[in-house]
C-alpha positions as CSV (number, residue, x, y, z in Angstrom):
1,X,5.7,-17.8,-26.2
2,X,5.6,-20.0,-23.2
3,X,4.1,-19.2,-19.8
4,X,7.7,-18.1,-18.5
5,X,8.3,-15.6,-21.5
6,X,4.7,-14.1,-21.1
7,X,4.9,-13.5,-17.3
8,X,8.3,-12.0,-17.8
9,X,6.7,-9.6,-20.5
10,X,3.9,-9.0,-18.4
11,X,6.1,-8.0,-15.4
12,X,8.2,-5.4,-17.6
13,X,5.0,-4.0,-18.8
14,X,4.1,-3.4,-15.1
15,X,7.6,-2.2,-14.0
16,X,7.0,0.5,-16.8
17,X,4.0,1.6,-15.6
18,X,5.1,1.9,-12.1
19,X,8.4,4.1,-13.1
20,X,5.8,6.4,-15.6
21,X,4.1,7.5,-12.4
22,X,1.6,8.8,-14.8
23,X,0.9,8.3,-18.5
24,X,2.6,5.8,-20.6
25,X,2.0,5.4,-24.2
26,X,1.1,2.0,-25.5
27,X,3.4,3.0,-28.6
28,X,6.6,3.3,-26.5
29,X,5.7,0.2,-24.5
30,X,5.4,-1.8,-27.4
31,X,8.6,-0.5,-28.9
32,X,10.4,-0.9,-25.7
33,X,9.5,-4.6,-25.4
34,X,9.7,-5.7,-29.0
35,X,6.1,-6.6,-29.2
36,X,2.6,-5.2,-31.0
37,X,0.2,-3.0,-29.6
38,X,-2.4,-5.7,-29.4
39,X,0.2,-7.6,-27.3
40,X,0.7,-4.7,-25.0
41,X,-3.3,-4.6,-24.5
42,X,-3.5,-8.1,-23.7
43,X,-0.6,-8.0,-20.7
44,X,-2.7,-5.0,-19.6
45,X,-5.9,-7.1,-19.6
46,X,-4.0,-9.6,-17.6
47,X,-2.8,-7.4,-15.2
48,X,-6.4,-5.7,-14.4
49,X,-7.6,-9.5,-14.0
50,X,-5.0,-9.6,-11.2
51,X,-6.3,-6.8,-9.7
52,X,-4.2,-3.7,-11.1
53,X,-6.3,-0.5,-11.9
54,X,-5.2,0.4,-15.1
55,X,-6.7,3.4,-17.3
56,X,-6.7,3.6,-21.0
57,X,-7.1,6.6,-23.1
58,X,-6.8,6.8,-26.8
59,X,-3.4,8.9,-27.7
60,X,-2.4,9.2,-23.8
61,X,-1.8,5.7,-23.3
62,X,-1.9,3.8,-19.9
63,X,-2.0,4.6,-16.4
64,X,-1.5,2.6,-13.3
65,X,-3.4,3.6,-10.1
66,X,-0.8,2.7,-7.8
67,X,-2.7,3.2,-4.8
68,X,-4.9,0.0,-5.5
69,X,-2.0,-2.2,-6.8
70,X,-2.3,-5.5,-4.9
71,X,-0.2,-5.8,-1.6
72,X,2.5,-8.3,-2.4
73,X,5.9,-9.0,-1.5
74,X,7.0,-7.6,-5.3
75,X,5.5,-4.4,-5.0
76,X,7.3,-3.8,-1.7
77,X,10.3,-4.7,-2.8
78,X,10.2,-2.2,-6.1
79,X,12.5,0.6,-5.5
80,X,13.3,-0.4,-2.0
81,X,15.8,1.8,-0.9
82,X,17.5,-0.5,1.9
83,X,20.8,-2.5,2.1
84,X,19.7,-5.1,4.5
85,X,16.1,-4.9,5.4
86,X,14.2,-7.1,3.2
87,X,17.1,-7.8,1.1
88,X,18.3,-10.6,3.1
89,X,14.9,-12.4,3.4
90,X,11.7,-11.3,3.3
91,X,8.9,-13.9,4.1
92,X,5.5,-13.1,2.7
93,X,2.1,-14.2,3.9
94,X,-1.2,-13.3,2.5
95,X,-2.5,-14.4,5.6
96,X,-0.8,-15.6,9.0
97,X,-1.5,-16.0,12.8
98,X,1.1,-13.6,13.7
99,X,4.1,-11.7,11.9
100,X,6.0,-11.6,15.3
101,X,5.4,-15.0,16.0
102,X,6.7,-16.1,12.9
103,X,9.9,-13.8,13.1
104,X,10.6,-15.2,16.5
105,X,10.8,-18.8,15.2
106,X,12.9,-17.6,12.3
107,X,15.0,-15.6,15.1
108,X,15.4,-18.6,17.5
109,X,16.4,-20.8,14.2
110,X,19.2,-18.5,13.6
111,X,17.8,-15.9,10.8
112,X,20.2,-13.2,10.0
113,X,19.7,-9.9,11.0
114,X,17.3,-7.8,8.7
115,X,15.2,-10.6,7.9
116,X,11.7,-9.3,7.4
117,X,8.2,-11.1,7.9
118,X,5.1,-9.2,6.2
119,X,1.3,-10.1,5.8
120,X,-1.6,-8.7,4.4
121,X,-3.6,-10.2,7.2
122,X,-3.2,-11.7,10.6
123,X,-5.5,-14.0,12.5
124,X,-4.2,-13.8,16.0
125,X,-2.3,-10.5,16.2
126,X,-0.9,-9.4,19.6
127,X,-0.6,-6.2,21.5
128,X,1.2,-5.6,24.4
129,X,0.9,-7.9,27.5
130,X,-0.9,-10.7,25.2
131,X,-3.4,-8.5,24.2
132,X,-5.2,-9.2,20.6
133,X,-4.5,-6.6,18.0
134,X,-7.3,-6.8,15.4
135,X,-5.7,-7.2,12.0
136,X,-7.8,-7.7,9.0
137,X,-7.3,-7.2,5.4
138,X,-6.3,-3.4,4.7
139,X,-3.5,-3.2,7.2
140,X,0.4,-3.6,6.9
141,X,2.0,-5.8,9.3
142,X,5.8,-6.3,9.3
143,X,8.1,-7.9,11.9
144,X,11.9,-7.5,11.8
145,X,14.6,-9.7,13.1
146,X,17.4,-8.0,14.8
147,X,20.6,-8.6,16.6
148,X,21.5,-5.7,18.4
149,X,24.5,-5.2,21.0
150,X,22.1,-4.1,23.8
151,X,21.8,-4.8,27.2
152,X,18.6,-6.5,28.1
153,X,17.8,-3.0,30.2
154,X,18.0,-1.2,27.0
155,X,15.4,-3.2,24.7
156,X,12.9,-0.5,24.9
157,X,15.2,1.5,22.8
158,X,13.9,-0.6,19.9
159,X,10.5,-0.1,20.8
160,X,11.1,3.8,20.7
161,X,13.1,3.2,17.2
162,X,10.1,1.3,15.9
163,X,7.7,4.0,16.8
164,X,9.9,6.6,15.1
165,X,10.4,4.8,11.8
166,X,6.5,4.1,11.6
167,X,5.6,7.8,12.3
168,X,8.1,8.9,9.7
169,X,6.9,6.4,7.0
170,X,3.1,7.6,7.4
171,X,4.4,11.1,7.1
172,X,6.5,10.3,3.8
173,X,3.5,8.5,2.5
174,X,0.5,10.5,3.6
175,X,2.2,14.0,4.3
176,X,0.6,13.7,7.9
177,X,2.5,13.2,10.7
178,X,1.0,11.1,13.5
179,X,1.5,11.6,17.4
180,X,3.5,9.2,19.4
181,X,1.8,7.8,22.2
182,X,4.1,6.3,25.0
183,X,5.2,3.4,24.8
184,X,4.2,1.9,21.4
185,X,1.5,3.5,19.5
186,X,0.6,6.2,17.0
187,X,-2.4,8.4,16.9
188,X,-4.3,10.3,14.5
189,X,-7.2,12.5,15.5
190,X,-6.6,11.3,18.8
191,X,-7.3,7.4,17.4
192,X,-5.1,4.7,17.1
193,X,-3.6,4.1,13.7
194,X,-0.5,2.1,14.6
195,X,1.0,0.0,17.4
196,X,4.2,-2.0,17.7
197,X,5.3,-5.0,19.9
198,X,9.0,-5.9,20.5
199,X,9.8,-9.2,21.9
200,X,13.4,-10.2,23.5
201,X,15.3,-13.6,23.3
202,X,18.3,-13.9,25.8
203,X,21.1,-16.1,26.0
204,X,23.2,-16.1,29.4
205,X,21.5,-12.6,30.5
206,X,22.9,-11.0,26.9
207,X,20.4,-10.1,23.9
208,X,20.6,-12.8,21.4
209,X,17.9,-11.7,19.3
210,X,15.1,-8.8,19.2
211,X,11.7,-9.0,17.0
212,X,10.0,-5.9,16.4
213,X,6.8,-5.8,14.7
214,X,4.2,-3.0,13.6
215,X,0.6,-3.0,12.5
216,X,-0.9,-0.1,10.6
217,X,-4.3,0.6,9.6
218,X,-3.6,1.5,6.0
219,X,-7.1,1.0,4.4
220,X,-8.7,-1.1,7.2
221,X,-12.5,-1.0,6.6
222,X,-14.1,1.2,9.6
223,X,-16.6,-1.4,10.3
224,X,-13.7,-3.7,11.2
225,X,-12.3,-1.1,13.5
226,X,-16.0,-0.3,15.1
227,X,-16.6,-4.2,15.5
228,X,-13.5,-4.7,17.5
229,X,-14.5,-2.0,20.0
230,X,-11.3,-0.1,19.9
231,X,-10.8,3.6,19.5
232,X,-8.8,3.4,16.0
233,X,-8.5,5.0,12.5
234,X,-7.2,4.3,9.4
235,X,-4.6,6.4,7.2
236,X,-7.1,6.4,4.1
237,X,-9.7,7.8,6.7
238,X,-7.6,10.5,8.0
239,X,-6.0,11.0,4.3
240,X,-9.4,11.0,2.4
241,X,-7.8,9.4,-0.3
242,X,-6.6,5.8,-0.9
243,X,-3.1,5.0,0.1
244,X,-0.9,2.2,-1.3
245,X,-0.1,-0.6,1.7
246,X,3.2,-1.6,-0.4
247,X,4.3,2.3,-0.1
248,X,3.6,2.3,3.5
249,X,5.7,-1.0,4.3
250,X,8.4,0.0,2.0
251,X,8.7,3.6,3.6
252,X,8.6,1.7,7.2
253,X,11.6,-0.6,6.1
254,X,13.7,2.4,4.8
255,X,13.1,4.5,8.0
256,X,13.7,1.6,10.3
257,X,16.8,0.6,8.7
258,X,18.2,4.3,9.2
259,X,17.3,4.4,12.8
260,X,18.4,1.0,13.6
261,X,21.6,2.0,12.0
262,X,21.9,4.9,14.6
263,X,21.2,2.3,17.6
264,X,24.0,-0.1,16.1
265,X,26.5,2.7,16.0
266,X,25.8,3.3,19.8
267,X,24.1,6.7,19.0
268,X,20.9,5.8,21.3
269,X,20.6,9.7,21.8
270,X,19.5,10.6,18.3
271,X,16.6,7.8,18.6
272,X,15.4,9.2,21.9
273,X,15.7,12.9,20.8
274,X,13.5,12.2,17.8
275,X,10.9,10.2,19.7
276,X,10.7,12.9,22.3
277,X,10.0,15.3,19.5
278,X,7.5,13.4,18.2
279,X,5.5,12.6,21.2
280,X,6.1,16.1,22.9
281,X,5.8,14.1,26.5
282,X,8.4,15.6,28.6
283,X,6.9,18.0,30.8
284,X,3.3,16.7,30.5
285,X,1.4,15.1,33.5
286,X,0.6,11.5,33.2
287,X,-1.3,8.8,35.0
288,X,0.4,5.6,34.2
289,X,-1.0,2.1,35.2
290,X,2.3,-0.2,35.9
291,X,1.4,-3.5,36.8
292,X,-0.8,-3.0,40.1
293,X,0.7,0.3,40.7
294,X,-0.6,3.6,39.6
295,X,2.3,6.2,38.7
296,X,1.4,10.0,38.6
297,X,3.5,13.0,38.1
298,X,5.2,15.0,35.5
299,X,7.6,13.6,32.6
300,X,11.1,14.5,33.5
301,X,12.9,12.8,30.5
302,X,13.9,9.4,29.3
303,X,17.1,7.6,30.3
304,X,19.8,6.5,28.0
305,X,18.1,3.0,27.9
306,X,14.7,4.2,26.7
307,X,12.9,4.1,30.1
308,X,10.2,7.1,30.9
309,X,11.2,8.9,33.9
310,X,8.5,10.4,35.9
311,X,8.7,12.8,38.9
312,X,6.0,12.4,41.3
313,X,4.6,15.2,43.6
314,X,6.5,13.6,46.8
315,X,9.6,14.1,44.8
316,X,10.0,10.3,44.0
317,X,11.4,9.5,40.3
318,X,9.8,6.8,38.8
319,X,11.5,5.0,35.9
320,X,9.1,2.9,33.9
321,X,10.0,0.5,30.9
322,X,6.3,0.2,29.8
323,X,2.7,1.0,31.0
324,X,-0.9,2.0,30.1
325,X,-1.7,5.9,30.1
326,X,-4.6,6.7,31.8
327,X,-4.8,10.1,30.8
328,X,-2.4,13.0,30.0
329,X,-2.1,17.0,30.4
330,X,0.1,19.7,29.9
């Protein structure tokens, strides 16, 4: 058998182990693949060498530990239940400066909506206002190319949509729902576990493209977060168990496609309502740094364009598209 044939069979062994989500007998594998038990064992050893953790027990067979599977595009695409996101183009990098930077270049070059850029590590990740976002191995870094029918003033809706999708993806994989912090963070135990960044390209004062990216600390080492000097945590730390990065990335793409579909259909209210549920921000007293201005008051609501409305004590209503929350209380 040539290398192509061996790799194809090896991939089928891996697929069956994923599908089993438990024990899969060597006899069944050899029968389905038309080979010997020894050949199956050889493929399993090769998969282990590639980084997969596979148990073998006599009379039970093989069991794949999905949480330790290598973070690769193929693992994200396996079982991906989307129609567009990840299906029209997925650009995978083991390491890149910034998935948003890559996605912006693709968008400017005419990439179609739903194009995805994904990386296992970022060397120059960015947050809002150009702040660095520490992005070591152990995280999930995903950026989407979108071409929504939105006014430039409504671009904050994409930030809200991305936060909702990321929060629901975390819950789907871990069973824990993070808190959404305005404008673009997810918190667990009061610590940052995810951030997102939205960038917009205009042509003649109309939105030509939007790139929205997320960075999720999945199994990011605690020492990396401490060294970065940020109050952050990881899904693995909060769950107390391993979490598969591919599962998080897959769930995010699925939830993002769902909520972006609502935006494309003009149902902005659904996104805003869900975001408010997850943030529990309406009615809270906030102090927000907005540029050189300090805005303080109670959150009245969100505008249809996704701007935060804060009612100051003197009756002034401030509408903010972004800012830094200094503190919050009920």
